[in-house]
Phi, psi and omega in degrees: 000317182299316180295326179293321178296316179298335185275347183306311181302322179292324177296317178296316178305311182294320181297315180291319179300324183290340182288146170292138182298133178214151181262131177234161179247124178236119181053040178080005180247129178282134179217144180267131176245135180107151180089176190293319185287321174296320178298322178296321177298315180292329178296317177297309184299315181292321179297316178298318180295312183293307184287329174296318178295317178299319180295319179294321182283314186269345185067013179194161167234149176283167187299327181289325176292318176300313181300314181297314182296315180294319180297321178303313181293313184294329183263332180282322182302309178294330176300315181288314184294314185264000181051050182223113184285351180302324178299312182293327180294334180278347186299305184299311179303315183293319178298315179297322179290328174294318175303315179300319180295322178297315179296320178295314181298328182295342177289337186245348182243123179085177184270341184240149173284166181300318182293327178290323176300324184276329186241358185297337179281351183244323187241139180233063178278173176296156180306320182299325181289325176301315180295321179295315179297319179300317178296323178297317178294324176301309179300320180300311182293323178298312182293317181296323176298317180295318179299315179299322179295315180297313180299316184296322188256358180240343182248174183292163178300320181298313180295318180299312181296315180297321178292318180302318184273314186256321183298313179298321179297314181295315180300315180295319179299313180297318180297317180293322177299317177300319178294320182297320178298318181295328185259000189308319185287348179258358186293144171244153187286068174224160176286130182266167181235121183255149182277353181291124182243165168282133182241000000 
């Protein structure tokens, strides 16, 4: 459920991007709906609404939600202001690399790795496996960031958007399934929390 909520802003982003550009009038002001820049506006608005609501209900956001929400604002605003999609294209790679840095730092800060903080209430593997899994997630985020960068700057806008919305989701889903198989014998009957986010 948590991952579905995090995915709402990207679904809205894709839906608005898919529309043919059209001009509408709101309170006497003409505004364009549809296309990449309009989608970026809706991505900011939806992210603020979703993460703001989560914060009000839960009284907190996890570090990955904070990173994602702040990145949306920091990369979408210049995209909209300067009418340059290069800013938005850098968002996913940088966010994934920040996730990798968080996982790396967790090896040296605190008693638990990032992956143990997220899954420790469900899985009880040996300490060595936590470190191994944490390293795997570091590599995963580094590679996924690089893939997103290549797709964004070498392929068409359509392919980039589709990969951004669906490709990352599919890759993350397959990766998590692989992790789950590896951890199945350590599972406890609780709902788990995975670090893969919509970027």
